[in-house]
C-alpha positions as CSV (number, residue, x, y, z in Angstrom):
1,M,44.6,-11.4,-51.3
2,P,41.2,-13.1,-51.3
3,N,42.2,-16.6,-52.3
4,E,45.2,-16.6,-49.9
5,L,43.6,-15.4,-46.7
6,A,43.0,-17.9,-44.0
7,H,39.7,-19.0,-42.7
8,P,40.3,-19.0,-38.9
9,L,38.3,-20.6,-36.2
10,T,38.3,-17.5,-34.0
11,S,38.3,-13.8,-34.5
12,T,39.4,-12.5,-31.2
13,L,42.9,-11.1,-30.4
14,Q,43.1,-11.3,-26.6
15,E,46.8,-10.9,-26.1
16,P,48.6,-7.5,-26.3
17,G,51.3,-9.1,-28.4
18,D,48.8,-10.2,-31.0
19,I,47.5,-6.7,-31.4
20,A,51.1,-5.3,-31.5
21,K,52.0,-7.7,-34.3
22,F,49.0,-6.5,-36.3
23,E,49.9,-2.9,-35.6
24,S,53.4,-3.5,-36.9
25,H,52.2,-5.0,-40.1
26,M,49.5,-2.4,-41.0
27,T,50.3,1.1,-42.1
28,S,48.0,4.1,-41.9
29,T,49.5,5.9,-44.9
30,S,51.0,3.6,-47.5
31,I,50.9,0.2,-49.1
32,S,53.6,-2.3,-48.0
33,S,56.6,-2.6,-50.3
34,T,55.6,-6.3,-50.9
35,V,52.5,-5.2,-52.8
36,P,52.6,-3.7,-56.3
37,T,52.5,0.1,-56.4
38,I,49.0,1.5,-56.6
39,D,48.3,4.8,-58.3
40,A,48.0,7.4,-55.5
41,A,44.9,9.0,-57.0
42,N,43.1,5.6,-57.1
43,L,44.2,4.8,-53.5
44,A,43.0,8.2,-52.3
45,I,39.5,7.7,-53.8
46,L,39.2,4.2,-52.4
47,G,40.5,5.3,-49.0
48,E,38.1,8.3,-48.8
49,T,35.2,6.1,-49.9
50,L,36.0,3.5,-47.3
51,Q,36.4,6.1,-44.5
52,L,33.2,7.9,-45.3
53,S,31.4,4.5,-45.5
54,C,32.7,3.6,-42.0
55,V,31.7,6.9,-40.5
56,E,28.2,6.5,-41.9
57,L,27.9,2.9,-40.7
58,M,28.8,3.8,-37.2
59,A,26.3,6.7,-37.3
60,E,23.6,4.3,-38.4
61,Y,24.0,2.6,-35.0
62,G,24.4,5.8,-32.9
63,L,28.2,5.9,-32.7
64,T,30.4,8.9,-33.7
65,A,33.6,8.0,-35.5
66,H,36.2,10.5,-36.8
67,P,39.1,9.6,-39.1
68,T,42.5,10.1,-37.4
69,Q,46.1,9.7,-38.2
70,A,47.1,9.2,-34.6
71,Q,49.3,6.3,-33.8
72,A,48.1,3.6,-31.4
73,Q,49.7,3.8,-28.0
74,P,51.5,0.6,-26.7
75,Q,49.5,-1.2,-24.0
76,A,51.0,-1.2,-20.6
77,A,52.0,-4.5,-19.1
78,S,49.7,-3.9,-16.2
79,E,46.6,-3.3,-18.3
80,P,44.2,-6.2,-19.0
81,P,44.3,-7.8,-22.5
82,V,42.0,-6.1,-25.1
83,S,39.6,-8.3,-27.0
84,V,39.4,-7.3,-30.7
85,L,37.1,-8.6,-33.5
86,V,38.1,-8.4,-37.1
87,A,35.8,-9.4,-40.0
88,G,36.4,-9.0,-43.7
89,V,34.7,-9.3,-47.1
90,D,36.6,-10.3,-50.3
91,F,35.6,-8.5,-53.4
92,K,36.3,-8.7,-57.1
93,G,35.6,-6.5,-60.1
94,N,36.7,-6.1,-63.7
95,E,39.6,-3.8,-62.7
96,L,40.2,-4.4,-59.0
97,R,40.1,-7.1,-56.3
98,G,40.9,-7.3,-52.7
99,T,39.5,-7.3,-49.1
100,V,37.8,-4.8,-46.9
101,A,37.8,-5.4,-43.2
102,L,36.4,-3.9,-40.1
103,W,38.7,-4.0,-37.0
104,A,37.3,-3.0,-33.6
105,T,37.3,-3.7,-29.9
106,R,34.4,-5.7,-28.6
107,T,33.2,-2.6,-26.7
108,V,32.6,-0.9,-30.0
109,I,30.9,-3.9,-31.6
110,A,28.7,-4.3,-28.5
111,E,27.7,-0.7,-28.6
112,T,26.5,-0.9,-32.2
113,T,24.1,-3.8,-31.2
114,R,22.3,-1.4,-28.8
115,G,21.5,0.9,-31.8
116,A,20.3,-2.0,-34.0
117,V,16.5,-2.0,-33.8
118,G,15.1,-5.5,-33.1
119,L,18.5,-7.0,-32.4
120,D,18.8,-8.7,-29.0
121,A,22.5,-9.8,-29.1
122,T,24.5,-11.5,-26.5
123,D,28.3,-11.5,-26.2
124,Q,28.4,-14.8,-28.1
125,D,26.6,-13.1,-31.0
126,L,29.3,-10.4,-31.4
127,P,31.5,-12.3,-33.9
128,D,28.6,-12.9,-36.2
129,W,27.4,-9.3,-35.8
130,T,30.9,-8.1,-36.7
131,C,30.7,-10.1,-40.0
132,E,27.4,-8.4,-40.6
133,L,28.9,-4.9,-40.0
134,A,31.7,-5.7,-42.4
135,N,29.1,-6.7,-44.9
136,Q,27.3,-3.4,-44.5
137,L,30.5,-1.5,-44.7
138,I,31.5,-2.8,-48.1
139,G,27.9,-2.5,-49.2
140,R,28.1,1.2,-48.6
141,M,31.5,1.4,-50.3
142,K,30.1,-0.6,-53.3
143,N,27.2,1.9,-53.7
144,K,29.5,4.9,-53.6
145,L,31.9,3.4,-56.2
146,R,29.0,3.0,-58.7
147,S,29.6,6.6,-59.7
148,Y,33.1,5.5,-60.9
149,D,31.6,2.7,-63.1
150,V,33.0,0.1,-60.7
151,S,30.9,-3.0,-60.1
152,L,32.0,-5.4,-57.4
153,N,31.1,-9.0,-56.7
154,L,31.2,-9.7,-52.9
155,N,32.0,-12.9,-51.1
156,V,30.4,-13.9,-47.8
157,P,31.8,-12.0,-44.8
158,R,34.2,-13.9,-42.6
159,L,36.2,-13.6,-39.4
160,I,39.9,-12.9,-39.7
161,A,42.7,-13.9,-37.3
162,G,46.1,-15.4,-37.2
163,S,47.8,-15.6,-40.6
164,G,44.8,-13.8,-42.1
165,L,45.7,-10.7,-40.2
166,Q,49.3,-10.8,-41.5
167,E,47.9,-10.9,-45.1
168,L,45.6,-8.1,-44.3
169,G,48.6,-6.2,-43.0
170,H,49.9,-5.8,-46.5
171,G,47.2,-3.1,-47.1
172,V,46.2,0.2,-45.6
173,R,44.4,0.8,-42.3
174,Y,42.3,3.8,-41.7
175,R,42.0,4.6,-38.0
176,F,39.0,6.3,-36.3
177,S,38.6,8.0,-32.9
178,C,35.6,6.5,-31.1
179,D,34.3,7.0,-27.5
180,Y,33.8,3.2,-27.1
181,G,37.1,1.8,-28.1
182,A,39.5,1.3,-31.0
183,L,38.1,1.2,-34.5
184,A,39.7,0.9,-38.0
185,A,38.7,0.0,-41.6
186,C,41.3,-1.9,-43.6
187,L,41.8,-2.1,-47.4
188,D,44.0,-4.6,-49.2
189,V,43.5,-4.1,-53.0
190,L,45.1,-4.8,-56.3
191,I,44.2,-2.7,-59.3
192,T,44.7,-3.4,-63.0
193,P,47.8,-1.4,-64.2
194,G,46.7,1.7,-66.1
195,F,43.1,1.7,-64.7
196,V,42.0,5.1,-63.4
197,L,39.0,5.8,-61.3
198,K,36.9,8.5,-63.0
199,Q,33.7,9.8,-61.5
200,R,30.5,10.2,-63.5
201,Q,27.1,11.6,-62.6
202,V,24.7,8.9,-61.3
203,D,21.0,9.0,-61.8
204,E,19.8,7.5,-58.5
205,T,16.2,7.6,-59.7
206,A,17.0,5.3,-62.5
207,E,19.3,2.9,-60.6
208,A,18.1,1.3,-57.4
209,L,20.7,1.4,-54.5
210,V,21.5,-1.7,-52.5
211,E,20.0,-1.4,-49.1
212,E,22.9,-0.6,-46.7
213,G,21.1,-0.3,-43.4
214,D,19.3,-3.6,-43.4
215,F,20.9,-6.4,-41.5
216,T,20.5,-10.1,-40.9
217,L,22.2,-11.8,-38.0
218,L,24.4,-14.5,-39.6
């Protein structure tokens, strides 16, 4: 959870074995048995909100992403290592707390920079840009959860690797098909027992939305 996740020096997984370890820890359908049971209805709402936010975020930068339940194929020994970037944002509210993370190959992250107006990013900028994308991802999710009377306080986005990936692996990963590489959104959350997410009508003219599409290179 947020206070336990490591703050690594690097965000890249460059060895097939590293990616395989993360794959083995993270499930696409359920929470690990080491985490307290979460109400299925709450998890469904949070998962759908996160998936929609990720699809919208990629569309903002010209990429098409479709949620999928397909299992990742093992990498052949003859294939070159795949470089992956993972960034997350810890959040806390009155009834829930946890981490949302964006997991993607460098090819996906690099392609989003081409759709970002005014951003002239190099390969060295990609880790910082991944943090910004994770920040925008949870910003979209936060806005959508306003209709459930959920208010979240967000920490600064950070890169995740090593033991941090193992902690993140306790949660749920939502995979997406994308033409430019592998993409996933990850959710690790604890919810107050008995709390139920209930949607209400939001008057968007009375409440200003947080700007989701703006970015600042960290």
